[in-house]
C-alpha positions in Angstrom: -36.1 284.5 137.6 -38.3 287.5 138.1 -41.9 286.8 137.3 -42.4 290.4 136.1 -40.0 289.6 133.3 -41.3 286.1 132.4 -42.7 285.9 128.9 -46.0 284.0 129.0 -49.6 284.9 129.8 -51.5 283.3 132.7 -55.3 283.4 132.7 -58.3 282.3 134.8 -60.3 281.6 131.6 -60.6 278.0 130.4 -59.7 277.8 126.6 -62.7 276.8 124.6 -60.9 274.2 122.4 -59.3 272.4 125.4 -61.2 269.5 127.0 -58.7 267.6 129.2 -57.0 269.0 132.4 -53.4 268.9 131.2 -54.3 270.8 128.0 -56.4 273.4 129.9 -53.9 274.0 132.6 -50.8 274.1 130.5 -52.5 276.8 128.4 -53.8 278.7 131.3 -50.5 278.7 133.1 -48.7 280.0 130.0 -46.5 276.9 129.5 -47.5 276.3 125.8 -48.9 278.3 122.9 -50.5 276.9 119.8 -48.8 277.7 116.5 -50.7 275.4 114.2 -52.7 272.2 114.5 -50.5 269.8 116.5 -47.6 272.3 116.6 -46.7 274.1 119.8 -44.3 276.6 121.2 -42.9 276.0 124.8 -42.4 278.9 127.1 -39.4 279.1 129.4 -41.1 277.2 132.3 -42.1 274.3 130.0 -38.6 274.3 128.5 -37.1 274.0 132.0 -39.3 271.0 132.7 -38.4 269.4 129.4 -34.7 269.9 130.2 -35.0 268.2 133.6 -36.9 265.3 132.0 -34.2 265.0 129.4 -31.5 265.0 132.0 -33.2 262.2 134.0 -33.5 260.1 130.8 -29.9 260.9 129.8 -28.6 259.7 133.2 -30.5 256.4 132.8 -29.5 255.9 129.2 -25.8 256.5 130.1 -26.2 254.0 133.0 -27.0 251.3 130.4 -24.0 252.3 128.3 -25.8 254.5 125.9 -23.9 256.8 123.6 -25.6 260.2 122.9 -25.5 261.2 119.2 -27.5 263.5 117.0 -29.2 262.6 113.7 -30.6 265.1 111.2 -34.3 266.0 111.0 -34.2 266.1 107.1 -33.0 263.0 105.3 -32.8 262.0 101.6 -35.4 259.6 100.1 -32.7 257.0 99.3 -32.2 256.3 103.0 -35.8 255.5 103.5 -36.1 253.7 100.2 -33.4 251.2 101.4 -35.7 250.1 104.2 -38.8 250.2 102.1 -40.6 252.6 104.4 -40.5 255.5 101.9 -43.1 253.5 100.0 -45.0 251.8 102.8 -45.6 254.8 105.1 -48.5 256.9 104.0 -49.4 260.6 104.4 -48.0 260.7 108.0 -44.5 261.2 106.5 -43.8 264.6 104.9 -42.0 264.3 101.6 -40.6 267.3 99.7 -38.0 268.3 97.1 -35.0 270.5 98.0 -33.8 273.4 95.8 -31.9 270.9 93.6 -34.9 268.7 93.0 -33.8 265.9 95.3 -36.5 264.0 97.1 -36.3 264.5 100.9 -38.3 263.5 104.0 -38.8 264.9 107.4 -37.8 262.4 110.0 -40.7 260.9 112.0 -38.3 258.3 113.5 -34.7 257.5 113.0 -34.1 253.7 112.5 -32.7 254.4 109.0 -30.4 257.1 110.2 -29.1 254.9 113.0 -28.2 252.1 110.7 -26.7 254.5 108.2 -24.6 256.0 111.0 -23.3 252.6 112.3 -23.0 250.4 109.2 -19.7 251.8 107.9 -18.1 252.2 111.4 -19.0 248.8 112.9 -17.7 245.6 111.1 -17.0 243.0 113.8 -18.9 241.2 116.5 -16.3 242.5 119.0 -17.9 246.0 118.6 -21.3 244.7 119.7 -23.4 245.3 121.6 -23.8 249.0 121.6 -26.6 251.5 121.9 -26.8 255.0 120.5 -29.5 257.6 121.5 -30.5 261.1 120.8 -33.0 263.9 121.7 -34.4 265.2 118.4 -37.3 266.9 116.8 -39.6 264.7 114.8 -42.5 265.5 112.5 -45.4 263.1 111.9 -48.4 264.5 110.0 -50.9 263.1 112.5 -54.4 263.0 111.2 -56.0 263.8 114.5 -54.0 265.9 116.9 -55.6 266.2 120.3 -55.1 267.0 124.0 -52.5 269.7 123.7 -49.1 267.9 124.0 -50.7 264.5 124.2 -51.0 263.9 120.5 -49.1 266.3 118.2 -47.5 266.5 114.8 -44.1 268.1 115.8 -42.5 266.7 118.9 -39.1 266.1 120.6 -38.3 262.5 121.4 -35.6 260.5 123.0 -35.0 257.6 120.6 -32.4 254.9 121.1 -31.2 252.1 119.0 -29.2 249.0 120.1 -27.3 246.6 118.0 -26.5 242.9 118.9 -25.0 239.8 117.5 -28.1 237.7 118.2 -31.6 237.6 119.8 -30.3 236.3 123.1 -28.1 239.3 123.5 -30.9 241.6 122.4 -33.3 240.0 124.9 -30.8 240.5 127.8 -30.2 244.2 126.9 -33.9 244.8 126.1 -34.9 244.1 129.7 -32.1 246.3 131.0 -33.8 249.2 129.2 -37.1 247.9 130.4 -36.0 248.4 133.9 -34.4 251.7 133.1 -37.7 253.0 131.7 -39.4 252.0 134.9 -36.9 254.1 136.9 -37.3 257.0 134.5 -41.0 257.3 134.9 -40.7 257.0 138.6 -38.1 259.7 138.8 -40.1 262.0 136.5 -42.9 261.7 139.1 -45.5 259.5 137.3 -47.3 257.4 139.9 -49.5 255.0 137.9 -47.5 253.7 135.0 -47.6 250.1 133.8 -45.6 248.3 131.1 -47.9 246.3 128.7 -47.3 244.1 125.7 -48.1 246.0 122.5 -48.3 245.8 118.7 -45.1 246.5 116.8 -47.0 248.6 114.2 -45.0 250.3 111.5 -41.8 249.9 113.5 -41.7 246.2 112.8 -40.2 243.5 114.9 -41.6 240.7 117.0 -41.7 241.9 120.7 -42.8 245.3 122.0 -43.9 246.9 125.2 -45.6 250.2 125.9 -45.4 252.2 129.1 -48.9 253.4 129.9 -50.0 256.0 132.3 -53.4 254.8 133.5 -55.9 257.7 133.3 -59.5 258.1 132.2 -58.5 260.6 129.5 -56.1 258.2 127.7 -57.1 257.1 124.2 -55.4 253.7 124.4 -57.2 250.8 126.0 -55.3 248.5 128.4 -56.3 245.0 129.4 -55.4 244.1 133.0 -56.0 241.0 135.0 -57.6 241.6 138.4 -55.5 238.9 140.0 -52.2 238.2 138.2 -49.6 240.3 136.3 -51.2 239.9 132.9 -51.1 243.3 131.1 -51.5 244.1 127.4 -52.6 246.8 125.0 -56.0 245.8 123.6 -54.4 245.6 120.1 -52.6 242.4 121.2 -54.5 241.3 124.3 -56.0 237.8 124.3 -58.6 236.3 126.6 -60.3 233.0 127.4 -63.8 232.8 125.9 -66.3 229.9 126.4 -67.7 228.7 123.1 -70.9 227.1 124.4 -72.7 224.8 121.9 -76.4 224.1 122.4 -77.4 220.5 122.9 -79.6 220.4 119.8 -79.3 222.2 116.5 -82.2 223.8 114.9 -82.8 223.5 111.2 -81.5 226.3 108.9 -84.3 228.7 108.3 -84.6 231.9 106.2 -86.5 234.7 107.9 -87.6 238.1 106.7 -86.0 241.0 108.6 -86.9 243.9 106.3 -84.5 246.8 106.6 -83.0 245.7 109.9 -79.3 245.7 109.0 -77.4 246.0 112.3 -76.8 243.4 115.0 -78.8 245.2 117.7 -82.0 245.6 115.6 -81.9 242.1 114.2 -81.2 240.7 117.6 -84.2 242.5 119.1 -86.6 241.7 116.2 -85.8 238.0 116.4 -85.6 237.8 120.1 -82.1 236.4 120.3 -79.1 237.7 122.3 -76.3 239.4 120.4 -73.9 236.6 121.3 -76.1 234.2 119.3 -75.6 236.2 116.1 -72.8 236.3 113.4 -71.4 239.7 112.5 -69.7 240.5 109.2 -67.2 243.3 109.0 -65.8 244.3 105.6 -62.6 245.9 104.5 -60.5 246.3 101.4 -56.8 245.5 101.2 -55.2 248.9 101.2 -54.4 250.2 97.7 -56.9 247.8 96.1 -60.5 246.8 96.0 -59.8 243.2 97.2 -62.5 242.5 99.8 -61.6 241.2 103.3 -64.6 239.8 105.2 -64.3 239.1 108.8 -66.9 237.0 110.6 -67.2 237.1 114.4 -69.7 236.7 117.2 -72.2 239.6 117.1 -71.4 241.0 120.5 -67.7 241.4 119.7 -65.6 244.0 117.7 -62.9 243.4 115.2 -59.3 244.0 116.4 -57.9 245.4 113.2 -54.3 245.0 114.4 -54.8 241.3 114.8 -56.7 241.0 111.5 -53.8 242.8 109.6 -51.4 240.2 111.0 -53.6 237.3 110.0 -53.9 238.4 106.4 -50.4 240.0 106.2 -51.7 243.2 104.7 -52.9 246.7 105.5 -56.7 247.2 105.5 -59.1 250.1 105.0 -62.8 250.3 105.6 -64.7 249.1 102.6 -67.6 250.7 100.7 -69.2 247.4 99.4 -72.1 248.8 97.4 -70.4 247.9 94.1 -69.0 244.5 95.2 -71.1 241.7 93.6 -72.5 239.2 96.2 -72.2 241.6 99.2 -75.3 243.1 100.6 -74.6 245.5 103.5 -76.4 244.3 106.7 -77.3 240.9 105.3 -73.9 239.3 104.8 -73.6 235.8 106.2 -71.1 232.9 106.2 -73.5 230.3 104.7 -73.7 230.4 100.9 -71.5 233.5 100.5 -69.9 233.7 97.1 -67.5 236.6 96.5 -64.7 235.9 94.1 -61.1 236.8 95.3 -62.4 237.8 98.8 -60.2 237.1 101.8 -62.6 235.5 104.4 -61.5 235.3 108.1 -63.4 233.5 110.8 -62.9 234.5 114.4 -62.3 231.9 117.1 -65.4 233.1 118.9 -67.5 231.2 116.3 -65.8 227.8 116.5 -68.2 225.0 117.2 -71.2 227.2 117.8 -74.7 226.5 116.6 -78.2 228.1 116.4 -76.8 231.4 115.3 -78.4 234.2 113.3 -76.5 235.6 110.3 -77.1 237.3 107.0 -78.8 235.4 104.2 -76.7 237.1 101.5 -79.7 238.8 100.0 -81.5 242.0 101.0 -84.0 241.9 103.8 -83.3 238.3 104.9 -81.4 236.6 107.6 -80.7 232.9 108.4 -81.6 231.3 111.7 -80.1 228.0 113.0 -76.6 228.4 111.5 -74.4 225.6 112.8 -70.7 226.0 112.1 -70.0 222.3 112.4 -72.9 221.3 110.1 -73.3 224.1 107.6 -69.8 225.3 107.0 -66.3 223.8 106.4 -64.0 226.3 108.0 -60.4 225.2 107.8 -59.0 227.6 110.5 -60.3 230.0 113.0 -58.3 233.0 114.2 -58.3 235.3 117.2 -59.2 238.6 115.6 -61.7 240.0 118.1 -61.1 242.7 120.8 -61.0 241.6 124.4 -64.1 242.6 126.4 -64.4 243.6 130.0 -65.2 240.6 132.2 -63.7 238.0 129.9 -61.2 235.7 131.4 -57.4 236.0 131.8 -55.4 233.7 129.5 -52.8 233.2 132.3 -54.8 232.6 135.5 -58.4 232.5 134.4 -59.6 235.5 136.5 -61.7 238.3 135.1 -60.1 241.0 133.0 -60.6 244.7 133.4 -60.2 247.5 130.8 -58.5 250.8 131.6 -57.7 253.8 129.5 -54.1 254.9 129.3 -51.6 257.4 127.7 -48.6 255.9 126.0 -45.6 257.6 127.6 -42.8 255.3 126.2 -42.3 252.3 124.1 -39.6 249.7 123.4 -39.3 247.3 120.5 -37.3 244.2 119.6 -36.8 245.1 115.9 -34.7 242.1 114.9 -33.0 242.4 111.5 -35.7 244.4 109.7 -33.5 247.4 109.1 -30.0 246.0 109.1 -31.0 243.4 106.5 -32.8 245.7 104.1 -30.1 248.4 104.5 -27.2 245.9 104.1 -25.5 246.4 107.5 -23.3 243.4 108.3 -20.6 242.4 110.8 -18.3 239.4 110.9 -19.2 236.9 113.6 -16.7 234.7 115.6 -16.4 232.4 112.6 -15.8 235.2 110.1 -19.2 234.9 108.6 -21.1 238.1 107.7 -24.3 238.5 109.8 -26.9 241.2 110.1 -26.9 242.7 113.6 -30.2 242.4 115.6 -31.7 245.7 116.7 -33.8 247.1 119.5 -35.3 250.6 119.7 -36.6 252.6 122.6 -38.5 255.9 122.6 -39.9 258.5 125.0 -41.7 261.7 123.9 -40.7 264.7 126.0 -43.7 266.9 125.4 -46.1 264.0 126.1 -44.2 263.3 129.3 -44.8 266.9 130.4 -48.5 266.6 129.6 -48.9 263.2 131.2 -47.4 264.4 134.5 -49.8 267.4 134.3 -52.7 265.1 133.7 -51.9 263.0 136.7 -50.8 265.7 139.1 -53.2 268.7 139.3 -56.2 269.9 141.3 -59.0 272.5 140.7 -56.5 275.3 141.3 -53.8 274.3 138.8 -50.8 272.1 138.2 -48.8 270.2 140.9 -45.3 269.5 139.6 -43.1 266.9 141.4 -39.9 268.4 142.7 -37.8 266.4 140.2 -39.1 268.2 137.1 -40.6 271.4 138.5 -39.6 274.5 136.5 -38.6 276.2 139.8 -38.4 274.7 143.3 -39.6 277.8 145.1 -42.1 280.5 144.4 -41.0 283.6 146.4 -44.1 285.7 146.9 -43.6 289.2 148.0 -46.8 290.9 149.3 -46.9 294.7 149.3 -43.8 295.3 147.3 -44.3 299.0 147.8 -43.2 298.4 151.4 -39.4 299.0 151.5 -38.8 296.3 154.2 -40.7 293.7 152.2 -38.8 294.6 149.0 -35.4 294.6 150.8 -35.9 291.3 152.6 -37.5 289.6 149.5 -34.6 290.6 147.3 -32.1 289.5 149.9 -33.7 286.1 150.3 -33.9 285.7 146.5 -30.2 286.5 146.3 -29.2 284.1 149.1 -31.3 281.2 147.7 -30.0 281.7 144.2 -26.4 281.7 145.3 -27.0 278.5 147.2 -28.3 276.8 144.1 -32.1 276.9 144.9 -34.2 277.5 141.8 -36.5 280.5 142.6 -39.3 282.2 140.8 -39.5 285.6 142.4 -43.0 287.2 142.1 -41.9 290.8 142.3 -45.0 292.3 140.7 -47.2 294.9 142.2 -50.2 292.7 142.4 -52.7 291.6 145.1 -52.1 288.6 147.3 -55.0 286.8 145.6 -53.5 287.2 142.1 -50.1 286.0 143.3 -51.4 283.0 145.2 -53.6 282.1 142.2 -50.6 282.2 139.8 -48.5 280.2 142.2 -51.1 277.4 142.4 -51.8 277.6 138.7 -48.1 277.2 137.7 -47.7 274.3 140.2 -44.4 275.4 141.8 -43.8 272.9 144.7 -42.9 275.3 147.5 -44.4 278.8 148.2 -42.6 281.3 150.4 -44.5 284.4 151.5 -42.9 287.6 152.8 -45.2 290.4 153.9 -45.4 293.2 156.4 -47.2 290.8 158.8 -44.5 288.0 158.5 -41.7 290.5 159.0 -43.4 291.7 162.2 -42.9 288.1 163.4 -39.4 288.0 161.9 -40.4 285.0 159.8 -41.6 283.8 156.4 -44.6 281.6 155.6 -43.7 278.3 153.9 -46.2 276.0 152.3 -46.2 273.2 149.8 -48.3 273.2 146.7 -50.3 270.2 147.9 -50.9 272.0 151.2 -49.6 269.1 153.3 -47.0 271.4 154.8 -47.8 275.0 156.1 -45.6 276.6 158.7 -43.7 279.7 159.7 -39.9 279.7 159.5 -37.6 282.2 161.0 -36.3 284.6 158.3 -32.7 283.9 159.3 -33.3 280.1 159.0 -35.3 280.3 155.8 -32.5 279.3 153.4 -31.5 276.2 155.3 -35.1 275.2 156.0 -36.0 275.5 152.4 -33.1 273.5 151.2 -34.0 270.8 153.7 -37.6 270.8 152.5 -36.6 270.6 148.9 -34.4 267.6 149.8 -37.4 266.0 151.6 -39.7 266.5 148.6 -37.1 265.2 146.2 -37.4 261.8 147.8 
């Protein structure tokens, strides 16, 4: 490829609306261009990276007996109504009518399409297990697109769906894909990826793992044990907490706290630590004004994913000013009377005494709350987020929190979709059963951005050889010199004929401009031909990370470069 013909602008200027390195550098290097909020065009170099990532994934999916298929982006309402998700998914899913007035949706995932594809063609246990996968455009009307390709609305994803006779077979295959994903991210060039237990979310199912690239700019929080192999997304992470009860219980006492309505100010005013207070967090059941009140220790935060599972309902933040019996900032567990409210107590409160909580009237709190004496709580639940420094549920050592970008996910879906959509096969006894499903996803654009986030320096991107848009950046200095032009074009032709991917900078530009663009674009190997190198009958070869810099004889350049590419390919 001649750089003079490449469509895409490179710039030294940092874009004003980009805040993280991958977003900044992908824009500056001309790899992506914004079309609308969360919707991007990919230039030729980015498309070449995407194709290489897809090919790596395709090889690994084929190695676990995957069958590549293609499902439509647009689907009829009826398909999603069968599973129930047409009604349960909110504004993230785009619904519209076609020219004939039929209700349609834009696919944001393809479980329904996969079951529809398989249910008429598969009717016996002898046809199981199998896995089908695709690379397809999806649209999810994300409320908060961010970070360039990290969180978008339109994206290309590899999604795969496996079908099994029972959970034992699913479990066995699930961990084959688990291992395949580990290989995929290693081959793509990601260096710090961990697989963690995660929430199943809107996908459903019972078991799920996310593959997280650990990075400070990640918006997910990962809980890791400093000693053992415990790893989990904070949405599902658990910890060991010590509920320490004081030897003596103080009497229950009402105290005036004026307009102090948050834990920090009440704690400071009364001279008690925040872990000796009771926090009340209020929600409504989604689609209603049914209150949900969650009580937990004052120094902790509610884990909404856990809370939703406890009450088996979706929740939204509550505006409680019109709810009788609730006084914002003064809600407490003793004497609370709110008809029809769902009240949940976190396990962090079990057995504690001498706590401060709201008095359920304005400007007052209660001191001396004793959960054993003053309340009759039937059950406590784990609905609090894990905190840094709490103890591992496996080995008891301290937990640490890291940020991460989700680069892939796998789910054990069970029969959620095959049952609702009426897919059955006959088992060995001739009985109709619903196949058990698994699903497995990787976002291509997010993979590009994640590698960029992990592999860059102050000068630009540093692509691993496995997915680099080109392997070699051929930099001709002084293209007005006939010898330079002739030798550069000859080497470009030889390398191309021998299967080396070359970006030839044939522009009439200064050495500084060309070197800057090479570093910015992140091409792994740079080859410089100039009047000075030709005087020495050599070319200058260097790697993007500057670990290798050497002169190579012009006549040996092609073979030397192929050997270097093989070395960098690992």
